[in-house]
N, C-alpha and C positions, 0 to 999 in steps of 0.2 A: 504493500500499501503506500500509498506518497506519490509526489509528482517522481517520475522516472527520467533520468537524462539518458540518451539513447546515442547509439554509434549513427555515424553516417553512412556507413555499408549496412544492409538487412543482415542481422542477427536471427539464429534459428529458434525463436521463440516466438511463434503466432501460430495459437491454437485452432484447427478446422473441428466440423461437428463433428466427425470421427473421431476426433480425440487426436488427432495426429498432430506434429508438433514443426512447422515450415519456417523457411526465411523467404518474408517479404517484406517491402518499405511500410505497408500500412500498419498500424498500431491499434484500432479498434476503439472500444470504448470503454472498456474495464482491464485490469491486470489481476493477475491471481499467481496462485504456486502451489506444488504437491509436494509441501510436507518438507520443503530442504532442497540443498544444491545437488545440481546433477549436471553441473559444468565444469568445463577446465578452466585453467587459469588464461587460455588463452581465449576465453568467451565460446567456447563450441561444447556443444551435447557431449556427453558421454554415453553409454549404452542403453545408461537406464533411463526411464523415462517419467518417473515418480520416485517419492522417498518412502512418504508413509499415506494412507489412506486419508490423508484430512486435503481435500481439494479443493482449495476456493477461490473465490471470483472477488478482485476489489474494485475500489475507487482505483481513479487514476491519479488523482491527488487527496491528500489527508492531514490536518494540520499541519499545513506548511512542509512536510518532510521530504527530503530530496535524497535520492542516490544513485548511484551510476550501476547501470542493468549489468547483471550478471557479473558482478565482480567477485574476486578470489575470496570461497568457502562461504559465500553468502547464498540464500537462499537462490533459484534459478526463477524469475519474472517471468512471466507468461501473457499473453496478452489474447484479446477475445475481439469479434466485431463489433457483439453485444450479448445480453444474458443469455437470450435463446441459444446462441453458440455455446456461453458456457456451460449451460445445463446439458448440452445433448453430450457434449464432451464427457460429461460426470460428477463438473465442478458444484459449488454452491455456493451463497451469500457468504462471505466474512462475518465473523461475529463480532470483530472491533470495529472497523471500518464503514460496514453497512447495518448494524444493528438491528435498525427497522426493519428491512430486509431479511434479515436471517432470523427474528423470529417469527415475519409472517411466514417463511418458508418450511421453517422447523413444525409450526402450527399446523399447517397445509398439506404438510407431509405426514403428519400422522393423523389427520383427518381420514387421507387417502389411502393409507397402507394401515388398516384397523389390525390386517392378518397379523402383523411383526407381534404382535401383543404388548407395543413400548406403551408406558404410561408417561402424562405431558410432561414431567420431570427427570423425563429417560437423557443420559448423556448425550450431548451430540456425536461423540464417537462413537454410539453406538447406531445411528445413523449414517454415518459415513463409512463403517464394517459393511454397512447393508448396501448403499450405493458401490461400494469397491467391488461385491460380489456381482452387480449387474453391469458395471461397467468395463471391467476387462476379465476377457473369454480365456479360454486354454490357450495356453503361449505366450502370454502377454498381449495379445489382438483384443480387438474392440469388442465388445459383447453387445449384440443385438434380441431382437423378437421380431418374426415376421406378421404382417399385416396385408391384406388386399389392399391395391389402391384404391377400388373403388368404395372402401369403406374407411379411408382416413380421415373422411370428414366426421368420422366417429371420435377420433382424438382430439384433445383441446387443441386449441391454437400456441402456437408457441414450442409446438413439438416439431421434432425434425425426425424426416423419412431418408432413406435412400431406396429410388427403385433398384430392383434386381437386375433390370436390362441395362444400367446404364453404368459404368465403369466409375468410380471416386466423384459422383456427382449427389450433392446434397439438396435438399429443399425445405424450407422452413413452411409450414401450415399456419397461414394467416390472413385475416379479411377474407376469407371464403375459399383462397388458393393456395398452389404451390408456388414459393418463390426461391428461386436457383441461388445457393450461397455462391458467394465469388468473395477475395481477401478484403475489398474495398466496397460492398456493401450485396444489393440484392438485384440480380439483373432482369427479373421481370416476373409474370405472373403464368401459370397456366391452370387449366381443369388435372384432377386426380389422375383420368382415364384409368387404362384398367391394366391388369397386371399384378404383382407383387411388390412388397418393398420392404425393407428392412427398416424398423424404428431406429434409430440412433439412440436418440433421449432414453434413458435408460427406465425401466418401466414405473418404478417408485418412484420417480422424478416427474414423471407421464401424469401420475395419481394424484400427486401433490397438486399439479397444474389445475388438474381437473377438479379438484376439492377447492380451489381458488386462489391459487398462488400464481401470479401474471409476471410470466418474466419480459422484460423491456426487449426491443428489436431496435434494428437500426433504421436510422431517418428512411433511408429508400423503399421502405414498406411503406409508409406514413403513420400516421398517431396512431396508436392505441385507441 
């Protein structure tokens, strides 16, 4: 959290809805981390992609704090186009710099996921463990679940899907349409169509959105 001063050339620290970390110039609207440092002194990623189960999404600026991005032995800063992207990648609001969003997300997550049997005062660590089981699949890849494209209208707006027949392409469900994700915004809308899709947003996060948590999305889609 805090204002991050960046390098002149792109670092590999931008997160896609698939949870992948890529190098592009655009920074997006949120910053976050995955529990610690997984970059070298030369500001290159190691073979790891997280340190702990605590994957958070933070404000770009908080209390005037400034830090050099990917400093040695400091946590690895990550950047997201918007909150919907962060949720799809498996992150949740930071408790320190986004306390109100954190409280709303936790309450909605508990409402939407009664099957976990958590009480209202459950530690966020327990929810992080649940999210981690849903965002990371065998071998460390992205965990997803399937849905028919014709039925994605039944998913809450703010959910990300990836059509099975489109390689490395993701869409945000918003304003009654599918919006194609790009690093600097959404490129346009289309109807769902036919076929199958992988739902990228973890199932329990989808349930939290359905239970009332509204993730912010990029201005290229329009106002909520």
